[in-house]
C-alpha atoms as one frame of an Amber mdcrd trajectory, in Angstrom:
protein
   1.215  -0.684 -12.704  -2.480  -1.312 -12.237  -4.356   1.509 -10.574  -7.943
   2.582 -10.158 -10.695   3.773  -7.856 -14.246   3.203  -6.750 -15.844   6.624
  -7.044 -19.574   5.849  -6.684 -21.500   3.292  -4.669 -25.226   2.772  -4.220
 -27.455  -0.109  -3.193 -27.857  -1.184  -6.834 -24.603  -0.081  -8.507 -20.888
   0.487  -7.971 -18.779   2.473 -10.446 -15.199   3.537 -10.977 -12.184   2.918
 -13.177  -9.148   0.682 -13.521  -6.078   1.288 -15.672  -2.663  -0.189 -16.487
  -0.167   0.960 -19.106   1.286  -2.524 -19.538  -1.962  -4.519 -19.451  -5.035
  -3.911 -21.681  -8.001  -3.590 -19.303 -10.907  -3.140 -21.719 -13.059  -6.254
 -21.620 -11.677  -7.591 -18.328 -14.243  -9.042 -15.925 -14.789  -7.304 -12.588
 -16.790  -8.712  -9.696 -18.282  -6.815  -6.746 -18.252  -8.375  -3.277 -19.441
  -7.828   0.267 -17.674 -10.003   2.846 -16.701 -12.576   0.226 -20.200 -12.779
  -1.307 -20.345 -11.805  -4.976 -23.137  -9.251  -5.420 -22.614  -8.379  -9.095
 -20.213  -8.364 -12.016 -19.497  -6.652 -15.319 -16.823  -5.717 -17.858 -14.340
  -2.858 -17.982 -14.804  -0.601 -21.003 -16.920   2.472 -20.249 -15.458   5.659
 -21.679 -14.166   8.122 -19.060 -13.290  11.551 -20.454 -11.666  12.567 -17.144
  -9.369   9.540 -17.204  -8.335  10.190 -20.807  -7.708  13.859 -19.974  -5.426
  12.690 -17.173  -3.288  10.895 -19.755  -4.374   7.377 -18.830  -4.833   5.646
 -22.177  -7.876   6.125 -24.370 -10.260   6.506 -21.427 -12.036   3.183 -21.998
 -11.264   1.910 -18.534 -14.441   2.735 -16.631 -16.887   0.312 -15.098 -20.404
   0.428 -13.682 -21.531  -2.839 -12.134 -25.140  -3.626 -11.304 -25.228  -5.085
  -7.793 -27.843  -6.503  -5.451 -27.522  -5.843  -1.730 -29.764  -7.547   0.807
 -29.044  -4.714   3.233 -28.620  -1.159   1.831 -26.372  -0.325   4.785 -23.752
  -2.618   3.230 -23.082  -0.024   0.509 -19.891   1.287   2.067 -18.467  -2.235
   2.435 -18.647  -3.131  -1.270 -15.301  -3.823  -2.917 -14.391  -4.788  -6.481
 -12.132  -7.650  -7.535 -10.499  -8.256 -10.900 -11.671 -11.786 -11.811  -9.077
 -14.577 -11.575  -6.732 -12.395  -9.541  -6.492 -10.866  -6.075  -6.334  -7.312
  -7.378  -8.837  -5.406  -5.220 -10.303  -1.931  -5.266 -11.533  -1.082  -1.796
 -13.482   1.984  -0.832 -11.645   4.555   1.217 -14.195   7.294   0.759 -16.955
   7.411  -1.833 -20.027   9.309  -2.864 -22.841   7.231  -1.391 -26.222   7.656
  -3.085 -28.775   9.185  -0.739 -26.106  10.441   1.681 -24.975  13.746   0.248
 -23.325  14.772   3.516 -20.865  11.936   3.086 -19.700  13.012  -0.365 -15.915
  12.945  -0.459 -13.222  12.332  -3.015 -12.475   8.694  -3.667  -9.143   6.945
  -3.538  -8.207   3.344  -4.087  -6.107   0.981  -2.044  -4.918  -2.399  -3.238
  -4.556  -5.316  -0.862  -1.233  -6.771  -1.970  -0.621 -10.475  -1.494   1.448
 -13.165  -3.203  -1.304 -13.981  -5.707  -1.810 -10.388  -6.881   1.953  -9.820
  -7.056   2.396 -12.947  -9.188  -0.483 -11.855 -11.443   1.281  -8.538 -11.998
   4.673 -10.203 -12.527   3.370 -12.526 -15.227   2.055  -9.522 -17.133   5.339
  -7.627 -16.720   3.511  -4.809 -14.954   6.158  -4.525 -12.218   9.794  -3.543
 -12.440  12.250  -5.796 -10.598  12.825  -3.393  -7.687   9.053  -3.013  -7.262
   8.625  -6.777  -7.314  11.355  -7.224  -4.690   9.855  -4.600  -2.399   6.279
  -5.877  -2.572   7.336  -9.505  -2.141   9.452  -8.704   0.921   6.705  -6.643
   2.569   4.070  -9.319   2.003   6.266 -12.213   3.154   8.374 -10.636   5.889
   6.747  -7.300   6.697   9.996  -5.389   6.200  12.277  -4.230   3.395  15.433
  -2.112   3.466  16.710   0.004   0.610  20.050   1.709   0.094  19.924   5.411
  -0.643  23.238   5.302  -2.467  23.044   5.486  -6.243  26.133   3.570  -7.302
  25.118   2.512 -10.805  23.183   3.877 -13.733  22.769   1.748 -16.821  25.426
  -0.609 -15.494  27.980   2.200 -15.107  29.326   3.065 -11.657  28.725   6.677
 -10.708  29.728   8.743  -7.689  26.707  10.451  -6.194  25.402  11.695  -2.890
  22.660   9.569  -1.298  19.251  10.181  -2.826  16.579  11.914  -0.759  15.052
   9.636   1.879  11.766  11.538   1.642  11.581  11.113  -2.134  12.295   7.399
  -1.806   9.601   7.086   0.870   7.112   8.863  -1.394   7.953   6.502  -4.272
   7.403   3.480  -2.015   4.034   4.677  -0.731   2.866   5.669  -4.204   3.555
   2.077  -5.244   1.816   0.567  -2.208  -1.214   2.820  -2.660  -1.143   2.671
  -6.478  -1.372   6.426  -6.815   0.046   9.677  -5.524  -0.286  10.053  -1.751
   0.433  12.698   0.872   2.984  11.665   3.469   2.853  12.306   7.188   6.281
  12.938   8.736   7.179  12.631  12.389  10.322  12.191  14.458  10.861   9.575
  17.155  13.850   9.323  19.447  13.551   6.085  21.371  12.066   2.605  21.457
   9.037   3.692  23.483   8.044   6.154  20.753   8.437   3.403  18.157   6.219
   1.121  20.234   3.505   3.786  20.371   3.733   4.179  16.595   3.131   0.438
  16.191   0.121   0.453  18.538  -1.638   2.804  16.124  -1.532   0.082  13.459
  -3.164  -2.789  15.351  -6.280  -2.982  13.178  -5.025  -2.903   9.597  -1.960
  -2.826   7.385   0.011   0.342   7.970   3.490   0.953   6.642   6.168   3.385
   7.718   9.521   4.320   6.223  12.270   4.817   8.826  15.438   6.876   8.365
  18.008   7.640  11.086  20.544  10.440  11.391  23.179   8.006  12.687  23.848
   4.273  12.759  21.292   2.249  14.707  19.831  -1.241  14.737  16.188  -2.235
  14.354  15.176  -5.730  15.471  12.209  -7.149  13.541  10.405 -10.439  14.000
   9.924 -11.139  10.307   6.475 -12.457   9.430   4.937 -11.328  12.731   2.641
  -8.919  10.845   0.469 -11.954  10.078  -0.066 -12.829  13.748  -3.590 -12.363
  15.094  -2.499 -11.814  18.680  -2.740  -8.488  20.520   0.075  -6.501  18.935
   0.285  -4.184  21.913   2.045  -7.025  23.764   5.675  -7.236  22.665   7.665
 -10.494  22.706   9.664 -11.212  25.848  12.089 -13.343  23.864  13.569 -11.770
  20.729  15.379 -14.931  19.641  15.025 -15.217  15.868  14.582 -11.492  15.313
  16.433 -10.107  12.284  18.629  -7.043  12.733  18.211  -4.263  10.181  20.651
  -1.372   9.924  19.334   2.179  10.157  21.400   5.175   9.174  21.748   8.211
   6.900  22.277   6.044   3.808  19.435   3.555   4.314  15.643   3.530   4.359
  13.752   0.730   6.111  10.128   0.193   5.128   8.211  -1.832   7.681   4.678
  -3.054   8.309   3.927  -1.539  11.711   2.010  -4.661  12.689   5.387  -6.427
  12.990   6.958  -6.921  16.406  10.032  -4.695  16.424  12.281  -2.708  18.709
  15.242  -0.366  18.587  18.459  -1.659  20.103  19.828   0.539  22.861  22.578
   2.901  21.669  25.096   5.008  23.611  23.595   8.010  21.826  19.987   7.627
  20.695  19.464   8.318  16.998  16.902  10.756  15.693  14.591   8.689  13.518
  12.379  10.302  10.919   9.336   8.278   9.893   7.027   8.741   6.944   3.582
   7.201   6.673   0.463   7.863   4.619  -1.890  10.528   5.902  -5.413   9.424
   6.759  -7.953  10.684   4.269
């Protein structure tokens, strides 16, 4: 897996690191952008003692790119792209030169799309289950995963379902390309689910759903790409795909998708996990 962070940004420079166990990164070309305009570029290869100490290779995965900004206020909007791919490092929080009061720890987020997934696949940097999950979320906005471990090394085994919370953490670590802290909340009806979706109208936001009893979730696959007001739900759910919720399944969904819970004689208790805001 590729991972990294932007941990310093100023009007004339942006710095950070990028690392992958399966792909040599030293010498790769990085480009810095603001709103699609390239404002600087440089190569990966600076030595980072802290990265080496963390067990990430030999530490030669740092970068420091000279950039030119026409407006210094654009500093916080600078992002870094790996050349000839759609692998992005976007700022979540950074140390901004000249603004000591805004000094915070940095973390990276990758904008996954079909191009970046294919780039990773060609370099064998994704396992098959990771590839399936990312592809489904990008294309359809939803992916369901069984919590039953029925095979190990091709041999059938009898085991209790794996922890839904641990599976959710593994999914969000993959999506965020790093360890994250999960936010857990419980919802009990479709109205609560609708309110959860409203919170994600501006950007990609994923949740993992797990129910204490059998239930059905209707999802309009691909609707996460719509630009319409997502607070307005469809009046006609023709074409929606039904996903099963229950104790033995975890459904990961882009909350920008149009979705609803089917009415049940007894409403399920649904636990959701999402990534805490930094």
